[in-house]
N, C-alpha and C positions, 0 to 999 in steps of 0.2 A: 504494500500500500504506500501511497505517496504522503509523506508528512508535510507539514506547513510551518513556515516561520513568518516573521514580520521584520521588515527592514525600512529604514528611513531613506526617502528619496527627495532630492530637490526637484520639484515638478516644474518650476519656472523661476526665473530670477526673483528672489525675495519670498518664495513660497516653498513649503515642503509638506510632506505627509507620510504617514506610516502605511506601507502597503503589504499585503499578504504575499509570501514568497513560497511557491511549491518546492519541496525538497525531495529529491530522489533518494534511493537507497545508496549509501556510500559504496564505492567500488573498492577493489584491491588497492591497498596503499593509501586509502582515503580515511578521513575522520569526520565524525559529526561532532561539532562543538556547540555546547550550550553556553551562551554568554552570561557572565556574571557582572562585568563592568566594562564600559567603554568610555574613552576620554575624548572630549571635544578639543581639537587643536584650533583654538579660537582664531588665530591669524589667517591661516590658509583656508580653513573651512568657512569662515565668514565671507572671504573673497569668492569662493566657489558658490556659496549660497546667494550672493548678490549678482552672480553671473559675470564676474570680473576677471575670468581667466582669458588672457589674450588668445586669439585664434592660433597664433604662431606656436603657442605652448600647449595646445589641446592634447597632442600625443605625448609630449614629455611629462605633462602633469598627471597622467593617468596613475591611479594608485592600484596596488595589488587587489584583484578581485572586484575592481570597479565594473559596474554595469551602466549602460547608457552612454551618452556623449555630452560633452560641454556644448552650450551652457546648461541645457536641461532637455528632458529629464535625465537625471544622473544619480546613481547611488555611490556616495563618496564617504570616505573616512578611513582611518588607518591606525587605530589603537584599541585593541580588544583583548580582554582577559576572560577566559572561559574554562570550562571543564570538558574533558573528552568524554562524550556520552556514548559514542559508538566507534569501534575500531578494534585493533588487536588487544587481546585480554591484558597484556602486560602494561598498557598505558591507559586503560579505562580509569576514569576518575581523577586523572592528573590535571593540575592547573597549568594552563599554557597561555602564552601571549601570541597574538597573530595580528599581522597588518591586514585588517579587514574592515569594510564599512560597518556602520552601526546596524546590527541585526541580531535577533535573539537566538537563532540557531542557524548554523551554516555548515557546509561541507567543503573541506579543503584537503590538499595532499598532506601527508604526514610531514614532509619537509618544510611546510609552510608555517609550522608552529614550533615554539621553543619553550621548554619547561621553565617554570618560574620557581626560583629558590623558595623554600618553605618559609623563611623569615620575612619575606616581602609581602605585605598585605595587598589585596586586590587593587585598591585605588592607587597606591603608589606604583604598582607594576604598570598601571596605565600611562605612566610618564615615559615609558621606554622609548617610544618613537621620537619624542622630543629630546630625550637624553642622547639618542644616536645623532640627532642633528647637532647638539652641542659638542659632542666628541669630534664630529667631522669638522666643525668650525675651528676647534683648537688645532686639529691636524693642519688645516689650511693656513691658520695664522702662525703656527710654529713659535709660540712664546717660549722664553727660557727662564731659568732660575733668576730671581732678583729683578725681573722686569717690572716696570710700572705699567699697569694695564688698566685702561679705561673701558668699561662696558656701558654703552648708552642704551637704555631701555630695560627696565626691570620687569618685563613680561616673563612668560614662561621660559622661552628659549634663552633670553638674555640672562635670567637668573640662574638657570642651569649652567650656562657657559661661565658666568662669573664664579659660581661655586667651584667648578672644576679648576679654573685658573688659580683660585685662591689656594689650592693645594700644592701648587708649585713651590719648591723651596725658595724662601725669601721674596716671593712675589708680593707686590703691593697692588691690590685690586680695588678699584673704585667703581661702584655701581651707581650709575647716574640716571635720574628720572625726574620728571616734572612733578610727580606726586610725592609729597613729603611723607605720606603714610608708608612708603616703601622702605623707610630707614630701618625699621625693625626687621624687615625681611632680609635686608643686606647684612645686618649684624648677625642674624641667625645663620647665614650662609658663609660667614667669615670674611665679609668685605666691608670696606668703608662705604659711606653713602654721601652723595652730593647732588644738589640741584644743578642744572646745566650751567647757570651763571657762576657757581662756586666751584666748579670742577677744576682739578689740578691740570695745568698745561704740561707740555713736553712729555707726553706719554711715549713709552717705547712701542706700544701697540694699542690701537683703538678698535674695539669691536662694536659695530652698530647693529642694534636689533629692535629699535623702537617702532619701526614701520612708518615713521613720519619723516618727510623730507627735511624738516627742521632739525631733526636729530642727526641726520647725515651731515648737514652743514656744520653742526656743532662738532662732530667727529673730526672734521678737517682742521678745525681751529685748535683742537687739543693734541694733535699728533706732533711729536718732536721731529727733528731733522731726519729725513730719509726713513721715517717710520711707516708702518703698514696700517691702513684703515681697512678692516675686513667688514664687508656688508653681508649681514645675515638676514636682513629684512627682505620681504618680497612684496612688490607693489601692485601686482596684477596689471590692470589696464591703465593705472595712473602714470602720468608723466612727472618726473622728479626734476625740478629746476635746481641747478647746482652751480655755484660760482667757482670756476676752476682757474681764475686768474690769481695774481698776487701770491700768497703764501703757498698755495698748492704747488706751484712750479719752483719758487725759490727754496722751499723746504724739501723739494724732491720727494714728495709723498707718493706712496703706492696705494691705489684703490683696487681691492680685490673682492670678487664675489665668492660666496660659498653656498653650495646647495647639496643636500644630502643624497640626491640622485646619483652623484658621482663622488668618489673619494680621491684624494691626491694620488697622482700617478705612482709614486713610490710605494703606496700601500694597496693599490687597486687589485693586484693579483692575489695578495695574501689575506685580504680582509673582505670576504663576501658578506652580504647582508646578514646572514645567520650569525657569523662570528661577531659582527658589530652589535647586533641586538643582544647577544650573550654578554658582551662587555657592558652594554647599557644597563641590563638587568643587574649585573653584579655590582655596579656603582650605586644602584638604588637600594642596596642593603642599608644605607645610611638613613636613619629615621628623620634627620633634619630636613629631608626633602618633602616631608609631609606638609610643611608650611606652604607649599605651592599648590595644595589641593584646596581650591577656593569655594567650591560649591558642589552640591549633589542633587540630582532629581531623578524621577522615573523616566525610563526610556520613552514611554508614550508621550511625554511632554516635549520631546525634542523639536517638533515643528514650531511650537510657540517659543521655546528657548532660543532656537537659531534666529528667529525673527527679532527677538530682543537683542541678542548679541551683535547682530549685523548692524543695528542702529546705535546701541550704547553698550560697548564692552567694558566700560570703566570698572575697575576693581576685580575683574575676572582674570585668573591665571589658568588653572586647569579645572574645568568643570567636568565632573564625571556623571555617568548615567548608571543607574542600577536596574537590574532586570530580575523579575520574579521567576 
């Protein structure tokens, strides 16, 4: 008999709904996963929800197990924690992480899931996809011990990146945000905090993740001579004005992009996605990352939640969905 699940679909820019999903019987080498938690990646997913993926990026922006096409209707998302409900006896009942859209039950190949260490709670495990992005950002930026590092934007990816950078020996990491309420978060993650106007100049490395053009402009003013400015934000269809005269040239700055779809060439052959996600989950053993879990609601409320986040995401870091 055919089982049935439910999945979230963006049905048109700015609108979404929960749809029934017929589920076939898993084949050899496949698993049926029953979802316990999924996490909303606020930055990318709200761009998708608003229909702001540029046509040039429709193919590259596809997530694993996506259905439909941009701008809509499309089933999108990539951070799910679940239980193996059907599959080989030796893995039944295991908690696993999977890069899959928001759906209460789904079928994937065995190699698409990775076991979650016992000491990591479900909601924290939902940070794995964003943690992988933060790891890749540091690989691209290549900071060193003792560096003065400015991270602009205390959202989810920026906070994870700053927390990892703060673990470098002797590194001085300043997390910069326009919201003074983020000061406590910075302290909990081992970083200094500053408003943009009070940030320390002459940084050895500046990482920008605010998603705002003004933040990138600030990044260029904080970078020291021949420093790197790493861009972790993604702007979708928006055009970003940037003044590249003056200090940008005289300071010989480097502006570099980072995107988790590809890792640096020197690691590409040795670090497939499965190994990267395993590293991300191992880093999430640290309970200090629970401070990034900013809200929780039922999966069935996701259409209304996405509509709110797309208009006013203030205060949201990682919002998780629970499934009955």
